[in-house]
C-alpha positions as protocol buffer text, in pm:
chain_id: "A"
residue {
  index: 1
  type: UNK
  ca { x: 514 y: 2639 z: -44 }
}
residue {
  index: 2
  type: UNK
  ca { x: 588 y: 2529 z: 311 }
}
residue {
  index: 3
  type: UNK
  ca { x: 818 y: 2715 z: 546 }
}
residue {
  index: 4
  type: UNK
  ca { x: 1148 y: 2524 z: 552 }
}
residue {
  index: 5
  type: UNK
  ca { x: 1299 y: 2465 z: 892 }
}
residue {
  index: 6
  type: UNK
  ca { x: 996 y: 2556 z: 1105 }
}
residue {
  index: 7
  type: UNK
  ca { x: 1075 y: 2436 z: 1458 }
}
residue {
  index: 8
  type: UNK
  ca { x: 780 y: 2483 z: 1689 }
}
residue {
  index: 9
  type: UNK
  ca { x: 662 y: 2390 z: 2036 }
}
residue {
  index: 10
  type: UNK
  ca { x: 301 y: 2374 z: 2148 }
}
residue {
  index: 11
  type: UNK
  ca { x: 249 y: 2419 z: 2522 }
}
residue {
  index: 12
  type: UNK
  ca { x: -55 y: 2424 z: 2747 }
}
residue {
  index: 13
  type: UNK
  ca { x: -225 y: 2235 z: 3029 }
}
residue {
  index: 14
  type: UNK
  ca { x: -348 y: 1880 z: 2975 }
}
residue {
  index: 15
  type: UNK
  ca { x: -681 y: 1893 z: 2794 }
}
residue {
  index: 16
  type: UNK
  ca { x: -614 y: 2224 z: 2619 }
}
residue {
  index: 17
  type: UNK
  ca { x: -627 y: 2059 z: 2275 }
}
residue {
  index: 18
  type: UNK
  ca { x: -255 y: 2041 z: 2204 }
}
residue {
  index: 19
  type: UNK
  ca { x: -269 y: 1704 z: 2027 }
}
residue {
  index: 20
  type: UNK
  ca { x: -550 y: 1808 z: 1794 }
}
residue {
  index: 21
  type: UNK
  ca { x: -387 y: 2138 z: 1703 }
}
residue {
  index: 22
  type: UNK
  ca { x: -39 y: 1982 z: 1673 }
}
residue {
  index: 23
  type: UNK
  ca { x: -154 y: 1743 z: 1400 }
}
residue {
  index: 24
  type: UNK
  ca { x: -325 y: 2027 z: 1211 }
}
residue {
  index: 25
  type: UNK
  ca { x: -22 y: 2256 z: 1236 }
}
residue {
  index: 26
  type: UNK
  ca { x: 216 y: 1978 z: 1133 }
}
residue {
  index: 27
  type: UNK
  ca { x: 9 y: 1921 z: 819 }
}
residue {
  index: 28
  type: UNK
  ca { x: -8 y: 2295 z: 748 }
}
residue {
  index: 29
  type: UNK
  ca { x: 370 y: 2336 z: 772 }
}
residue {
  index: 30
  type: UNK
  ca { x: 475 y: 1999 z: 629 }
}
residue {
  index: 31
  type: UNK
  ca { x: 662 y: 1894 z: 946 }
}
residue {
  index: 32
  type: UNK
  ca { x: 619 y: 1597 z: 1181 }
}
residue {
  index: 33
  type: UNK
  ca { x: 417 y: 1638 z: 1501 }
}
residue {
  index: 34
  type: UNK
  ca { x: 615 y: 1471 z: 1778 }
}
residue {
  index: 35
  type: UNK
  ca { x: 408 y: 1391 z: 2088 }
}
residue {
  index: 36
  type: UNK
  ca { x: 589 y: 1238 z: 2383 }
}
residue {
  index: 37
  type: UNK
  ca { x: 256 y: 1127 z: 2529 }
}
residue {
  index: 38
  type: UNK
  ca { x: 166 y: 927 z: 2217 }
}
residue {
  index: 39
  type: UNK
  ca { x: 512 y: 770 z: 2205 }
}
residue {
  index: 40
  type: UNK
  ca { x: 489 y: 674 z: 2573 }
}
residue {
  index: 41
  type: UNK
  ca { x: 144 y: 519 z: 2525 }
}
residue {
  index: 42
  type: UNK
  ca { x: 259 y: 326 z: 2216 }
}
residue {
  index: 43
  type: UNK
  ca { x: 549 y: 181 z: 2414 }
}
residue {
  index: 44
  type: UNK
  ca { x: 319 y: 87 z: 2704 }
}
residue {
  index: 45
  type: UNK
  ca { x: 77 y: -88 z: 2467 }
}
residue {
  index: 46
  type: UNK
  ca { x: 367 y: -268 z: 2300 }
}
residue {
  index: 47
  type: UNK
  ca { x: 516 y: -362 z: 2640 }
}
residue {
  index: 48
  type: UNK
  ca { x: 859 y: -241 z: 2527 }
}
residue {
  index: 49
  type: UNK
  ca { x: 1139 y: -188 z: 2775 }
}
residue {
  index: 50
  type: UNK
  ca { x: 1067 y: 186 z: 2774 }
}
residue {
  index: 51
  type: UNK
  ca { x: 696 y: 119 z: 2808 }
}
residue {
  index: 52
  type: UNK
  ca { x: 745 y: -90 z: 3119 }
}
residue {
  index: 53
  type: UNK
  ca { x: 956 y: 188 z: 3271 }
}
residue {
  index: 54
  type: UNK
  ca { x: 708 y: 465 z: 3201 }
}
residue {
  index: 55
  type: UNK
  ca { x: 381 y: 281 z: 3280 }
}
residue {
  index: 56
  type: UNK
  ca { x: 399 y: 332 z: 3657 }
}
residue {
  index: 57
  type: UNK
  ca { x: 462 y: 706 z: 3613 }
}
residue {
  index: 58
  type: UNK
  ca { x: 173 y: 747 z: 3368 }
}
residue {
  index: 59
  type: UNK
  ca { x: -73 y: 550 z: 3580 }
}
residue {
  index: 60
  type: UNK
  ca { x: -7 y: 778 z: 3878 }
}
residue {
  index: 61
  type: UNK
  ca { x: -23 y: 1096 z: 3670 }
}
residue {
  index: 62
  type: UNK
  ca { x: 344 y: 1174 z: 3735 }
}
residue {
  index: 63
  type: UNK
  ca { x: 588 y: 1291 z: 3473 }
}
residue {
  index: 64
  type: UNK
  ca { x: 832 y: 1043 z: 3325 }
}
residue {
  index: 65
  type: UNK
  ca { x: 1184 y: 1127 z: 3456 }
}
residue {
  index: 66
  type: UNK
  ca { x: 1381 y: 1374 z: 3246 }
}
residue {
  index: 67
  type: UNK
  ca { x: 1658 y: 1134 z: 3149 }
}
residue {
  index: 68
  type: UNK
  ca { x: 1416 y: 885 z: 2990 }
}
residue {
  index: 69
  type: UNK
  ca { x: 1222 y: 1159 z: 2816 }
}
residue {
  index: 70
  type: UNK
  ca { x: 1534 y: 1339 z: 2691 }
}
residue {
  index: 71
  type: UNK
  ca { x: 1672 y: 1019 z: 2538 }
}
residue {
  index: 72
  type: UNK
  ca { x: 1342 y: 945 z: 2365 }
}
residue {
  index: 73
  type: UNK
  ca { x: 1314 y: 1296 z: 2220 }
}
residue {
  index: 74
  type: UNK
  ca { x: 1679 y: 1308 z: 2111 }
}
residue {
  index: 75
  type: UNK
  ca { x: 1630 y: 981 z: 1924 }
}
residue {
  index: 76
  type: UNK
  ca { x: 1310 y: 1104 z: 1756 }
}
residue {
  index: 77
  type: UNK
  ca { x: 1464 y: 1434 z: 1647 }
}
residue {
  index: 78
  type: UNK
  ca { x: 1746 y: 1238 z: 1480 }
}
residue {
  index: 79
  type: UNK
  ca { x: 1500 y: 1085 z: 1229 }
}
residue {
  index: 80
  type: UNK
  ca { x: 1534 y: 1226 z: 878 }
}
residue {
  index: 81
  type: UNK
  ca { x: 1173 y: 1352 z: 866 }
}
residue {
  index: 82
  type: UNK
  ca { x: 1263 y: 1605 z: 1138 }
}
residue {
  index: 83
  type: UNK
  ca { x: 1559 y: 1750 z: 946 }
}
residue {
  index: 84
  type: UNK
  ca { x: 1344 y: 2024 z: 795 }
}
residue {
  index: 85
  type: UNK
  ca { x: 1158 y: 2108 z: 1115 }
}
residue {
  index: 86
  type: UNK
  ca { x: 914 y: 1967 z: 1369 }
}
residue {
  index: 87
  type: UNK
  ca { x: 637 y: 2050 z: 1611 }
}
residue {
  index: 88
  type: UNK
  ca { x: 691 y: 1920 z: 1965 }
}
residue {
  index: 89
  type: UNK
  ca { x: 386 y: 1846 z: 2180 }
}
residue {
  index: 90
  type: UNK
  ca { x: 449 y: 1760 z: 2546 }
}
residue {
  index: 91
  type: UNK
  ca { x: 820 y: 1841 z: 2551 }
}
residue {
  index: 92
  type: UNK
  ca { x: 991 y: 2021 z: 2709 }
}
residue {
  index: 93
  type: UNK
  ca { x: 789 y: 2021 z: 3032 }
}
residue {
  index: 94
  type: UNK
  ca { x: 1054 y: 2162 z: 3266 }
}
residue {
  index: 95
  type: UNK
  ca { x: 1334 y: 2421 z: 3244 }
}
residue {
  index: 96
  type: UNK
  ca { x: 1585 y: 2134 z: 3268 }
}
residue {
  index: 97
  type: UNK
  ca { x: 1427 y: 1967 z: 2964 }
}
residue {
  index: 98
  type: UNK
  ca { x: 1428 y: 2302 z: 2782 }
}
residue {
  index: 99
  type: UNK
  ca { x: 1803 y: 2329 z: 2843 }
}
residue {
  index: 100
  type: UNK
  ca { x: 1847 y: 1978 z: 2704 }
}
residue {
  index: 101
  type: UNK
  ca { x: 1644 y: 2067 z: 2394 }
}
residue {
  index: 102
  type: UNK
  ca { x: 1866 y: 2374 z: 2343 }
}
residue {
  index: 103
  type: UNK
  ca { x: 2167 y: 2140 z: 2345 }
}
residue {
  index: 104
  type: UNK
  ca { x: 2005 y: 1902 z: 2093 }
}
residue {
  index: 105
  type: UNK
  ca { x: 1924 y: 2188 z: 1855 }
}
residue {
  index: 106
  type: UNK
  ca { x: 2257 y: 2366 z: 1890 }
}
residue {
  index: 107
  type: UNK
  ca { x: 2441 y: 2051 z: 1772 }
}
residue {
  index: 108
  type: UNK
  ca { x: 2283 y: 2116 z: 1430 }
}
residue {
  index: 109
  type: UNK
  ca { x: 2295 y: 2497 z: 1450 }
}
residue {
  index: 110
  type: UNK
  ca { x: 1917 y: 2515 z: 1487 }
}
residue {
  index: 111
  type: UNK
  ca { x: 1691 y: 2733 z: 1703 }
}
residue {
  index: 112
  type: UNK
  ca { x: 1323 y: 2732 z: 1787 }
}
residue {
  index: 113
  type: UNK
  ca { x: 1106 y: 2958 z: 1571 }
}
residue {
  index: 114
  type: UNK
  ca { x: 806 y: 2993 z: 1803 }
}
residue {
  index: 115
  type: UNK
  ca { x: 636 y: 2854 z: 2113 }
}
residue {
  index: 116
  type: UNK
  ca { x: 256 y: 2840 z: 2100 }
}
residue {
  index: 117
  type: UNK
  ca { x: 77 y: 2847 z: 2436 }
}
residue {
  index: 118
  type: UNK
  ca { x: -283 y: 2727 z: 2431 }
}
residue {
  index: 119
  type: UNK
  ca { x: -466 y: 2899 z: 2715 }
}
residue {
  index: 120
  type: UNK
  ca { x: -764 y: 2712 z: 2865 }
}
residue {
  index: 121
  type: UNK
  ca { x: -979 y: 2726 z: 3180 }
}
residue {
  index: 122
  type: UNK
  ca { x: -896 y: 2456 z: 3442 }
}
residue {
  index: 123
  type: UNK
  ca { x: -1252 y: 2327 z: 3487 }
}
residue {
  index: 124
  type: UNK
  ca { x: -1295 y: 2310 z: 3109 }
}
residue {
  index: 125
  type: UNK
  ca { x: -977 y: 2104 z: 3069 }
}
residue {
  index: 126
  type: UNK
  ca { x: -1086 y: 1862 z: 3345 }
}
residue {
  index: 127
  type: UNK
  ca { x: -1422 y: 1816 z: 3172 }
}
residue {
  index: 128
  type: UNK
  ca { x: -1250 y: 1757 z: 2836 }
}
residue {
  index: 129
  type: UNK
  ca { x: -1015 y: 1497 z: 2981 }
}
residue {
  index: 130
  type: UNK
  ca { x: -1290 y: 1310 z: 3166 }
}
residue {
  index: 131
  type: UNK
  ca { x: -1489 y: 1292 z: 2842 }
}
residue {
  index: 132
  type: UNK
  ca { x: -1182 y: 1168 z: 2653 }
}
residue {
  index: 133
  type: UNK
  ca { x: -1117 y: 904 z: 2921 }
}
residue {
  index: 134
  type: UNK
  ca { x: -1469 y: 769 z: 2874 }
}
residue {
  index: 135
  type: UNK
  ca { x: -1444 y: 765 z: 2494 }
}
residue {
  index: 136
  type: UNK
  ca { x: -1091 y: 620 z: 2473 }
}
residue {
  index: 137
  type: UNK
  ca { x: -1072 y: 413 z: 2790 }
}
residue {
  index: 138
  type: UNK
  ca { x: -755 y: 583 z: 2913 }
}
residue {
  index: 139
  type: UNK
  ca { x: -661 y: 431 z: 3249 }
}
residue {
  index: 140
  type: UNK
  ca { x: -447 y: 736 z: 3338 }
}
residue {
  index: 141
  type: UNK
  ca { x: -737 y: 983 z: 3311 }
}
residue {
  index: 142
  type: UNK
  ca { x: -932 y: 968 z: 3638 }
}
residue {
  index: 143
  type: UNK
  ca { x: -1040 y: 1302 z: 3788 }
}
residue {
  index: 144
  type: UNK
  ca { x: -788 y: 1280 z: 4075 }
}
residue {
  index: 145
  type: UNK
  ca { x: -505 y: 1203 z: 3832 }
}
residue {
  index: 146
  type: UNK
  ca { x: -615 y: 1479 z: 3596 }
}
residue {
  index: 147
  type: UNK
  ca { x: -617 y: 1741 z: 3872 }
}
residue {
  index: 148
  type: UNK
  ca { x: -276 y: 1615 z: 3990 }
}
residue {
  index: 149
  type: UNK
  ca { x: -143 y: 1656 z: 3636 }
}
residue {
  index: 150
  type: UNK
  ca { x: -280 y: 2010 z: 3620 }
}
residue {
  index: 151
  type: UNK
  ca { x: -110 y: 2093 z: 3950 }
}
residue {
  index: 152
  type: UNK
  ca { x: 218 y: 1951 z: 3819 }
}
residue {
  index: 153
  type: UNK
  ca { x: 177 y: 2157 z: 3504 }
}
residue {
  index: 154
  type: UNK
  ca { x: 126 y: 2477 z: 3701 }
}
residue {
  index: 155
  type: UNK
  ca { x: 423 y: 2405 z: 3925 }
}
residue {
  index: 156
  type: UNK
  ca { x: 676 y: 2259 z: 3682 }
}
residue {
  index: 157
  type: UNK
  ca { x: 584 y: 2354 z: 3326 }
}
residue {
  index: 158
  type: UNK
  ca { x: 446 y: 2706 z: 3362 }
}
residue {
  index: 159
  type: UNK
  ca { x: 797 y: 2847 z: 3439 }
}
residue {
  index: 160
  type: UNK
  ca { x: 887 y: 2756 z: 3080 }
}
residue {
  index: 161
  type: UNK
  ca { x: 649 y: 3023 z: 2964 }
}
residue {
  index: 162
  type: UNK
  ca { x: 856 y: 3293 z: 3135 }
}
residue {
  index: 163
  type: UNK
  ca { x: 1172 y: 3149 z: 2978 }
}
residue {
  index: 164
  type: UNK
  ca { x: 1030 y: 3153 z: 2625 }
}
residue {
  index: 165
  type: UNK
  ca { x: 863 y: 3490 z: 2673 }
}
residue {
  index: 166
  type: UNK
  ca { x: 1200 y: 3636 z: 2772 }
}
residue {
  index: 167
  type: UNK
  ca { x: 1341 y: 3497 z: 2447 }
}
residue {
  index: 168
  type: UNK
  ca { x: 1061 y: 3657 z: 2245 }
}
residue {
  index: 169
  type: UNK
  ca { x: 932 y: 3319 z: 2126 }
}
residue {
  index: 170
  type: UNK
  ca { x: 601 y: 3291 z: 2313 }
}
residue {
  index: 171
  type: UNK
  ca { x: 268 y: 3332 z: 2134 }
}
residue {
  index: 172
  type: UNK
  ca { x: -45 y: 3294 z: 2350 }
}
residue {
  index: 173
  type: UNK
  ca { x: -363 y: 3170 z: 2182 }
}
residue {
  index: 174
  type: UNK
  ca { x: -709 y: 3108 z: 2328 }
}
residue {
  index: 175
  type: UNK
  ca { x: -746 y: 2728 z: 2312 }
}
residue {
  index: 176
  type: UNK
  ca { x: -1122 y: 2719 z: 2375 }
}
residue {
  index: 177
  type: UNK
  ca { x: -1389 y: 2713 z: 2107 }
}
residue {
  index: 178
  type: UNK
  ca { x: -1439 y: 2548 z: 1768 }
}
residue {
  index: 179
  type: UNK
  ca { x: -1136 y: 2347 z: 1654 }
}
residue {
  index: 180
  type: UNK
  ca { x: -1118 y: 2525 z: 1316 }
}
residue {
  index: 181
  type: UNK
  ca { x: -1137 y: 2864 z: 1485 }
}
residue {
  index: 182
  type: UNK
  ca { x: -852 y: 2777 z: 1723 }
}
residue {
  index: 183
  type: UNK
  ca { x: -641 y: 2651 z: 1431 }
}
residue {
  index: 184
  type: UNK
  ca { x: -707 y: 2977 z: 1249 }
}
residue {
  index: 185
  type: UNK
  ca { x: -599 y: 3178 z: 1555 }
}
residue {
  index: 186
  type: UNK
  ca { x: -271 y: 2987 z: 1574 }
}
residue {
  index: 187
  type: UNK
  ca { x: -194 y: 3011 z: 1202 }
}
residue {
  index: 188
  type: UNK
  ca { x: -269 y: 3383 z: 1211 }
}
residue {
  index: 189
  type: UNK
  ca { x: -40 y: 3439 z: 1510 }
}
residue {
  index: 190
  type: UNK
  ca { x: 242 y: 3243 z: 1345 }
}
residue {
  index: 191
  type: UNK
  ca { x: 197 y: 3426 z: 1016 }
}
residue {
  index: 192
  type: UNK
  ca { x: 254 y: 3752 z: 1206 }
}
residue {
  index: 193
  type: UNK
  ca { x: 591 y: 3606 z: 1301 }
}
residue {
  index: 194
  type: UNK
  ca { x: 669 y: 3537 z: 937 }
}
residue {
  index: 195
  type: UNK
  ca { x: 588 y: 3164 z: 958 }
}
residue {
  index: 196
  type: UNK
  ca { x: 334 y: 3121 z: 680 }
}
residue {
  index: 197
  type: UNK
  ca { x: 170 y: 2783 z: 621 }
}
residue {
  index: 198
  type: UNK
  ca { x: 139 y: 2627 z: 277 }
}
């Protein structure tokens, strides 16, 4: 039986394996994995109005402005499949976005259940992303852009960790190693918080 109402975030530097683990956790808990990066890329490929707006930011390795991102996430969380919970990957990235997410959740009397931080070595994440760029032909994944994204993460996103740690929501997990092993670490850490997978 799945945990009803599980509302999770997965946080970590680019290349830490968030997307892979998000899909596995979503399946384990019966909730949708919502990745802002995937939604942005889909809109760019489809040349939608949003895609045209975000393409220049993605190509330079910069974050999409908060107002665009907040609107996109608010719309996605309004879908019926997210009524019973969700796992957010790539949002929030900044304390301002975290405040906006709090507002979205409070409208429905919801709270976050846990924030999973995948911890990974910088050089390892650069190597992972360069390999992915070669395999998937991602134009936004050059080494310079990757290192810029990691710097942005350290400067803008890392302060979120202090915020969620203060709230008692943060769970740190080693993101390096075999995919199944990392998934097991995360599920074990969440189970200790009373969030048992099916």
